[in-house]
A tleap script that builds the chain and sets N, CA, C and O, in Angstrom:
source leaprc.protein.ff14SB
mol = sequence {
  NMET PRO ILE ILE ASN VAL LYS MET THR GLU
  GLU ASP GLY GLY ALA THR LEU GLU GLN LYS
  GLN LYS LEU HIE LYS GLY MET ALA ARG LEU
  PHE ASP ASP ILE PHE GLY ARG GLY GLY LYS
  THR ALA VAL VAL ILE ILE GLU GLU ILE SER
  THR ASP ASN TYR SER VAL GLY GLY LYS THR
  ILE THR GLU VAL ARG LYS GLU ALA LYS GLU
  LEU SER CLYS
}
set mol.1.N position { 89.792 103.984 122.640 }
set mol.1.CA position { 90.318 104.689 121.389 }
set mol.1.C position { 91.213 103.912 120.767 }
set mol.1.O position { 92.221 103.597 121.400 }
set mol.2.N position { 91.047 103.462 119.472 }
set mol.2.CA position { 91.846 102.713 118.664 }
set mol.2.C position { 93.119 103.784 118.102 }
set mol.2.O position { 92.938 104.965 117.808 }
set mol.3.N position { 94.364 103.091 118.043 }
set mol.3.CA position { 95.097 103.568 117.151 }
set mol.3.C position { 95.669 102.959 115.964 }
set mol.3.O position { 96.484 102.064 116.187 }
set mol.4.N position { 95.486 103.171 115.067 }
set mol.4.CA position { 96.064 102.437 113.861 }
set mol.4.C position { 97.076 102.909 113.356 }
set mol.4.O position { 97.075 104.140 113.335 }
set mol.5.N position { 97.875 102.465 112.970 }
set mol.5.CA position { 99.286 102.959 112.660 }
set mol.5.C position { 99.513 102.132 111.309 }
set mol.5.O position { 99.597 100.904 111.309 }
set mol.6.N position { 99.617 103.037 109.990 }
set mol.6.CA position { 99.971 102.554 108.823 }
set mol.6.C position { 100.979 103.099 108.254 }
set mol.6.O position { 101.243 104.288 108.069 }
set mol.7.N position { 101.748 101.782 107.879 }
set mol.7.CA position { 103.016 101.927 107.324 }
set mol.7.C position { 103.388 101.765 106.044 }
set mol.7.O position { 103.559 100.581 105.753 }
set mol.8.N position { 103.614 102.697 104.992 }
set mol.8.CA position { 103.764 102.269 103.486 }
set mol.8.C position { 105.073 102.778 102.863 }
set mol.8.O position { 105.650 103.540 103.639 }
set mol.9.N position { 105.622 102.620 101.875 }
set mol.9.CA position { 106.368 103.193 101.361 }
set mol.9.C position { 106.286 104.535 100.549 }
set mol.9.O position { 105.528 104.694 99.591 }
set mol.10.N position { 106.911 105.221 100.902 }
set mol.10.CA position { 106.831 106.723 100.000 }
set mol.10.C position { 107.571 106.611 98.583 }
set mol.10.O position { 108.792 106.654 98.427 }
set mol.11.N position { 106.542 106.448 97.513 }
set mol.11.CA position { 106.885 106.394 96.161 }
set mol.11.C position { 106.480 107.252 95.105 }
set mol.11.O position { 105.388 107.816 95.170 }
set mol.12.N position { 107.294 107.422 94.075 }
set mol.12.CA position { 106.779 108.540 93.169 }
set mol.12.C position { 105.743 109.760 93.916 }
set mol.12.O position { 104.573 110.024 93.641 }
set mol.13.N position { 106.587 110.337 94.884 }
set mol.13.CA position { 106.007 111.511 95.408 }
set mol.13.C position { 105.251 111.393 96.498 }
set mol.13.O position { 104.784 112.435 96.957 }
set mol.14.N position { 104.912 109.938 97.260 }
set mol.14.CA position { 104.016 109.636 98.344 }
set mol.14.C position { 103.023 109.651 97.812 }
set mol.14.O position { 102.874 109.884 96.612 }
set mol.15.N position { 101.957 109.346 98.794 }
set mol.15.CA position { 100.516 109.577 98.648 }
set mol.15.C position { 99.948 110.997 98.742 }
set mol.15.O position { 100.383 111.847 99.520 }
set mol.16.N position { 98.904 111.185 97.853 }
set mol.16.CA position { 98.346 112.383 97.768 }
set mol.16.C position { 97.846 112.871 99.241 }
set mol.16.O position { 98.079 112.152 100.213 }
set mol.17.N position { 97.175 114.068 99.384 }
set mol.17.CA position { 96.740 114.506 100.662 }
set mol.17.C position { 94.846 113.688 100.336 }
set mol.17.O position { 94.212 113.208 101.276 }
set mol.18.N position { 94.378 113.711 99.104 }
set mol.18.CA position { 93.342 113.203 98.963 }
set mol.18.C position { 93.256 111.617 99.417 }
set mol.18.O position { 92.328 111.078 100.021 }
set mol.19.N position { 94.530 111.003 98.940 }
set mol.19.CA position { 94.390 109.517 99.233 }
set mol.19.C position { 94.758 109.333 100.722 }
set mol.19.O position { 94.448 108.338 101.377 }
set mol.20.N position { 95.491 110.455 101.215 }
set mol.20.CA position { 95.456 109.851 102.928 }
set mol.20.C position { 94.312 110.289 103.540 }
set mol.20.O position { 93.949 109.812 104.615 }
set mol.21.N position { 93.686 111.178 102.947 }
set mol.21.CA position { 92.069 111.662 103.811 }
set mol.21.C position { 91.228 110.145 103.555 }
set mol.21.O position { 90.655 109.584 104.490 }
set mol.22.N position { 91.240 109.810 102.720 }
set mol.22.CA position { 90.442 108.445 102.259 }
set mol.22.C position { 90.448 107.274 103.166 }
set mol.22.O position { 89.557 106.648 103.741 }
set mol.23.N position { 92.293 107.139 103.088 }
set mol.23.CA position { 92.867 106.457 104.377 }
set mol.23.C position { 92.421 106.391 105.365 }
set mol.23.O position { 91.908 105.363 105.808 }
set mol.24.N position { 92.514 107.662 106.071 }
set mol.24.CA position { 92.175 108.131 107.470 }
set mol.24.C position { 90.456 107.533 107.664 }
set mol.24.O position { 90.134 106.828 108.621 }
set mol.25.N position { 89.651 107.889 106.765 }
set mol.25.CA position { 87.970 107.605 106.934 }
set mol.25.C position { 87.841 106.084 106.721 }
set mol.25.O position { 87.201 105.350 107.473 }
set mol.26.N position { 88.505 105.684 105.629 }
set mol.26.CA position { 88.253 104.195 105.500 }
set mol.26.C position { 88.867 103.365 106.503 }
set mol.26.O position { 88.324 102.263 106.571 }
set mol.27.N position { 90.066 103.578 107.508 }
set mol.27.CA position { 90.604 102.952 108.325 }
set mol.27.C position { 89.542 102.911 109.706 }
set mol.27.O position { 89.241 101.936 110.395 }
set mol.28.N position { 89.187 104.061 109.807 }
set mol.28.CA position { 88.117 104.296 111.187 }
set mol.28.C position { 87.241 103.741 110.994 }
set mol.28.O position { 86.879 102.906 111.823 }
set mol.29.N position { 86.286 104.019 109.454 }
set mol.29.CA position { 85.142 103.118 109.172 }
set mol.29.C position { 85.304 101.591 109.206 }
set mol.29.O position { 84.369 100.956 109.694 }
set mol.30.N position { 86.253 100.998 108.799 }
set mol.30.CA position { 86.534 99.359 108.893 }
set mol.30.C position { 86.949 99.066 110.300 }
set mol.30.O position { 86.972 97.891 110.666 }
set mol.31.N position { 87.269 99.996 111.095 }
set mol.31.CA position { 87.692 99.369 112.265 }
set mol.31.C position { 86.450 99.251 113.128 }
set mol.31.O position { 86.375 98.487 114.090 }
set mol.32.N position { 85.223 100.274 112.612 }
set mol.32.CA position { 84.085 100.342 113.175 }
set mol.32.C position { 83.387 99.020 112.898 }
set mol.32.O position { 83.047 98.129 113.677 }
set mol.33.N position { 83.262 99.133 111.567 }
set mol.33.CA position { 82.775 98.133 111.039 }
set mol.33.C position { 82.764 96.602 111.300 }
set mol.33.O position { 81.915 95.749 111.044 }
set mol.34.N position { 84.225 96.517 112.011 }
set mol.34.CA position { 84.535 95.018 112.395 }
set mol.34.C position { 84.454 94.951 113.872 }
set mol.34.O position { 83.994 93.950 114.421 }
set mol.35.N position { 84.896 96.008 114.560 }
set mol.35.CA position { 84.966 95.820 116.132 }
set mol.35.C position { 83.413 96.689 116.855 }
set mol.35.O position { 83.208 96.703 118.069 }
set mol.36.N position { 82.545 97.297 115.918 }
set mol.36.CA position { 81.459 98.148 116.547 }
set mol.36.C position { 81.468 99.379 117.516 }
set mol.36.O position { 80.561 99.993 118.078 }
set mol.37.N position { 83.043 99.533 117.501 }
set mol.37.CA position { 83.227 100.689 118.313 }
set mol.37.C position { 84.424 101.680 117.611 }
set mol.37.O position { 85.077 101.196 116.685 }
set mol.38.N position { 84.619 102.653 117.926 }
set mol.38.CA position { 85.819 103.520 117.514 }
set mol.38.C position { 85.572 104.207 116.318 }
set mol.38.O position { 86.247 105.227 116.181 }
set mol.39.N position { 84.978 103.998 115.631 }
set mol.39.CA position { 84.811 105.087 114.428 }
set mol.39.C position { 84.808 106.289 114.499 }
set mol.39.O position { 85.024 106.985 113.507 }
set mol.40.N position { 84.514 106.881 115.921 }
set mol.40.CA position { 84.573 108.417 115.697 }
set mol.40.C position { 85.749 108.766 116.493 }
set mol.40.O position { 86.095 109.947 116.466 }
set mol.41.N position { 86.552 107.778 117.331 }
set mol.41.CA position { 87.401 108.132 118.196 }
set mol.41.C position { 88.746 107.654 117.423 }
set mol.41.O position { 89.735 108.113 117.995 }
set mol.42.N position { 88.920 107.231 116.814 }
set mol.42.CA position { 89.731 106.154 115.897 }
set mol.42.C position { 91.165 107.203 115.336 }
set mol.42.O position { 91.092 107.930 114.345 }
set mol.43.N position { 92.338 107.077 116.164 }
set mol.43.CA position { 93.462 107.732 115.484 }
set mol.43.C position { 94.034 106.712 114.617 }
set mol.43.O position { 94.304 105.526 114.808 }
set mol.44.N position { 94.183 107.720 113.311 }
set mol.44.CA position { 94.801 106.868 112.383 }
set mol.44.C position { 96.242 107.634 111.929 }
set mol.44.O position { 96.241 108.814 111.578 }
set mol.45.N position { 97.365 106.882 111.975 }
set mol.45.CA position { 98.440 107.345 111.839 }
set mol.45.C position { 99.383 106.863 110.236 }
set mol.45.O position { 99.624 105.737 109.802 }
set mol.46.N position { 99.689 108.033 109.751 }
set mol.46.CA position { 100.274 107.049 108.442 }
set mol.46.C position { 101.551 107.386 108.244 }
set mol.46.O position { 101.871 108.574 108.293 }
set mol.47.N position { 102.420 106.463 108.006 }
set mol.47.CA position { 103.967 107.019 108.038 }
set mol.47.C position { 104.561 106.239 106.820 }
set mol.47.O position { 104.679 105.028 106.635 }
set mol.48.N position { 104.974 107.562 105.871 }
set mol.48.CA position { 105.404 107.219 104.559 }
set mol.48.C position { 107.027 106.768 104.749 }
set mol.48.O position { 107.791 107.699 105.006 }
set mol.49.N position { 107.499 105.676 104.663 }
set mol.49.CA position { 108.906 105.500 104.610 }
set mol.49.C position { 109.693 105.357 103.115 }
set mol.49.O position { 109.357 104.593 102.210 }
set mol.50.N position { 110.817 106.289 103.104 }
set mol.50.CA position { 111.530 106.241 101.976 }
set mol.50.C position { 112.197 105.085 101.476 }
set mol.50.O position { 113.226 104.957 102.138 }
set mol.51.N position { 112.102 104.176 100.616 }
set mol.51.CA position { 112.900 103.258 100.236 }
set mol.51.C position { 114.166 103.069 100.757 }
set mol.51.O position { 114.489 101.978 101.227 }
set mol.52.N position { 114.896 103.986 100.725 }
set mol.52.CA position { 116.339 104.517 101.292 }
set mol.52.C position { 116.352 104.096 102.593 }
set mol.52.O position { 117.462 103.855 103.068 }
set mol.53.N position { 115.420 103.952 103.262 }
set mol.53.CA position { 115.474 103.967 104.807 }
set mol.53.C position { 115.152 102.401 105.409 }
set mol.53.O position { 115.483 102.068 106.547 }
set mol.54.N position { 114.547 101.625 104.584 }
set mol.54.CA position { 114.829 100.070 104.999 }
set mol.54.C position { 115.182 99.223 103.845 }
set mol.54.O position { 115.036 99.567 102.672 }
set mol.55.N position { 115.665 98.071 104.258 }
set mol.55.CA position { 116.618 97.169 103.534 }
set mol.55.C position { 115.961 95.824 103.812 }
set mol.55.O position { 115.198 95.540 104.735 }
set mol.56.N position { 116.507 94.893 102.619 }
set mol.56.CA position { 116.123 93.396 102.875 }
set mol.56.C position { 117.298 92.845 102.299 }
set mol.56.O position { 117.786 93.240 101.240 }
set mol.57.N position { 117.770 91.883 103.041 }
set mol.57.CA position { 119.366 91.100 102.975 }
set mol.57.C position { 120.418 92.082 102.714 }
set mol.57.O position { 121.403 91.716 102.073 }
set mol.58.N position { 120.321 93.384 103.169 }
set mol.58.CA position { 121.497 94.030 103.418 }
set mol.58.C position { 121.275 95.229 102.021 }
set mol.58.O position { 121.933 96.265 102.115 }
set mol.59.N position { 120.649 95.112 101.170 }
set mol.59.CA position { 120.329 96.107 100.193 }
set mol.59.C position { 118.992 96.954 100.521 }
set mol.59.O position { 117.968 96.423 100.952 }
set mol.60.N position { 119.129 98.354 100.258 }
set mol.60.CA position { 117.846 99.268 100.559 }
set mol.60.C position { 116.859 98.669 99.380 }
set mol.60.O position { 117.097 97.951 98.409 }
set mol.61.N position { 115.522 99.335 99.931 }
set mol.61.CA position { 114.718 98.671 98.539 }
set mol.61.C position { 114.460 99.653 97.420 }
set mol.61.O position { 113.710 99.474 96.460 }
set mol.62.N position { 115.221 100.755 97.698 }
set mol.62.CA position { 115.744 101.217 96.245 }
set mol.62.C position { 116.637 100.600 95.657 }
set mol.62.O position { 116.483 100.591 94.436 }
set mol.63.N position { 117.668 99.986 96.094 }
set mol.63.CA position { 118.736 99.298 95.057 }
set mol.63.C position { 118.001 97.862 94.923 }
set mol.63.O position { 118.215 97.375 93.813 }
set mol.64.N position { 117.278 97.141 95.667 }
set mol.64.CA position { 116.587 95.998 95.050 }
set mol.64.C position { 115.806 96.450 93.856 }
set mol.64.O position { 116.053 95.939 92.763 }
set mol.65.N position { 114.826 97.423 93.987 }
set mol.65.CA position { 113.761 97.746 92.954 }
set mol.65.C position { 114.686 98.266 91.704 }
set mol.65.O position { 114.315 98.064 90.548 }
set mol.66.N position { 115.779 98.874 91.969 }
set mol.66.CA position { 116.551 99.183 90.854 }
set mol.66.C position { 117.062 98.009 89.991 }
set mol.66.O position { 116.966 98.022 88.764 }
set mol.67.N position { 117.642 96.935 90.731 }
set mol.67.CA position { 118.094 95.832 89.948 }
set mol.67.C position { 117.121 94.923 89.448 }
set mol.67.O position { 117.449 94.276 88.454 }
set mol.68.N position { 115.976 94.739 89.939 }
set mol.68.CA position { 114.619 94.159 89.405 }
set mol.68.C position { 114.301 95.263 88.089 }
set mol.68.O position { 113.831 94.775 87.062 }
set mol.69.N position { 114.446 96.065 88.120 }
set mol.69.CA position { 113.973 96.811 86.767 }
set mol.69.C position { 115.159 96.570 85.573 }
set mol.69.O position { 114.913 96.179 84.432 }
set mol.70.N position { 116.318 96.852 86.035 }
set mol.70.CA position { 117.288 96.114 84.993 }
set mol.70.C position { 117.038 94.624 84.721 }
set mol.70.O position { 117.240 94.117 83.618 }
set mol.71.N position { 116.681 94.094 85.569 }
set mol.71.CA position { 116.557 92.604 84.946 }
set mol.71.C position { 115.271 92.192 83.974 }
set mol.71.O position { 115.153 91.174 83.293 }
set mol.72.N position { 114.448 93.178 84.109 }
set mol.72.CA position { 113.042 93.256 83.452 }
set mol.72.C position { 113.220 93.541 82.024 }
set mol.72.O position { 112.372 93.259 81.178 }
set mol.73.N position { 114.692 94.285 81.700 }
set mol.73.CA position { 114.393 94.997 80.306 }
set mol.73.C position { 114.845 93.867 79.530 }
set mol.73.O position { 114.818 93.912 78.300 }
savepdb mol mol.pdb
quit
């Protein structure tokens, strides 16, 4: 039984239920297409991570994106 863990940032309200359902089905189908097994037993876990909860170079991604937005003005 494959376990597929998808991590993505939670932005603009996060993924919709419809998007998550498509991702669940698509990941299971893709695994089955590539490996020839697991399509019906694949466990897909979607973790949405707030941009406040991870950082690069000591700055949260929220800060990095805010700075980038200000520079692009």
